[in-house]
C-alpha positions in Angstrom: 6.7 5.3 -23.3 5.7 7.9 -20.6 4.8 5.1 -18.1 8.2 3.5 -18.8 10.0 6.8 -18.2 8.0 7.4 -15.0 8.9 3.9 -13.8 12.6 4.5 -14.6 12.6 7.9 -12.7 10.8 6.3 -9.7 13.2 3.4 -9.6 16.3 5.6 -9.7 14.9 8.0 -7.2 14.1 5.3 -4.7 17.4 3.6 -5.2 19.1 6.9 -4.5 17.2 7.1 -1.2 15.4 10.3 -2.3 11.8 11.4 -1.6 9.9 13.1 -4.4 10.5 16.4 -2.5 14.2 15.7 -2.2 14.5 15.1 -5.9 12.4 18.2 -6.7 14.6 20.4 -4.5 17.8 19.0 -6.0 16.6 19.5 -9.5 15.1 22.9 -8.8 11.6 21.9 -9.9 8.3 21.5 -8.0 7.3 18.4 -6.2 4.2 18.2 -8.4 6.4 17.9 -11.5 8.2 14.9 -10.0 4.9 13.3 -9.0 3.5 13.9 -12.5 6.6 12.5 -14.2 6.4 9.3 -12.1 2.7 8.9 -12.9 2.8 9.4 -16.6 2.0 13.1 -17.0 1.6 13.7 -20.7 3.3 17.1 -21.0 6.3 18.5 -19.3 8.9 21.1 -20.4 11.9 19.3 -21.7 14.1 21.7 -19.7 12.5 20.4 -16.4 12.6 16.8 -17.5 16.3 17.1 -18.2 16.9 18.7 -14.7 15.3 15.7 -13.0 17.2 13.2 -15.2 20.5 15.0 -14.5 20.1 14.7 -10.8 19.5 11.0 -11.2 22.4 10.5 -13.6 20.0 9.3 -16.3 21.1 10.0 -19.9 18.8 10.2 -22.9 19.8 8.2 -25.9 17.8 9.0 -29.0 17.3 6.1 -31.5 16.7 6.6 -35.2 17.2 4.6 -38.3 19.4 7.4 -39.5 21.4 7.8 -36.3 24.6 6.2 -37.6 24.5 8.3 -40.8 24.0 11.4 -38.8 26.8 10.7 -36.4 29.2 9.8 -39.3 28.3 13.0 -41.1 28.6 15.2 -38.1 31.8 13.6 -36.8 33.5 14.3 -40.1 32.2 17.9 -40.2 33.8 18.5 -36.7 37.3 17.6 -37.9 
């Protein structure tokens, strides 16, 4: 999974014409973090990962066998 995420981040960064340093500066994180993400770093703060994904317009979509039931229950509770 982490190698797939790294490849997705690298692909989006390059397609956006950004260097690792550019992306790091835009996201407000260190260049080493971007390098690590792209190369399958095993641990990173979720907050920092989300900053990088936000700059690249990448959204996380969590999958779960109970996702539909959760959404149905929480959509009804919001009404």
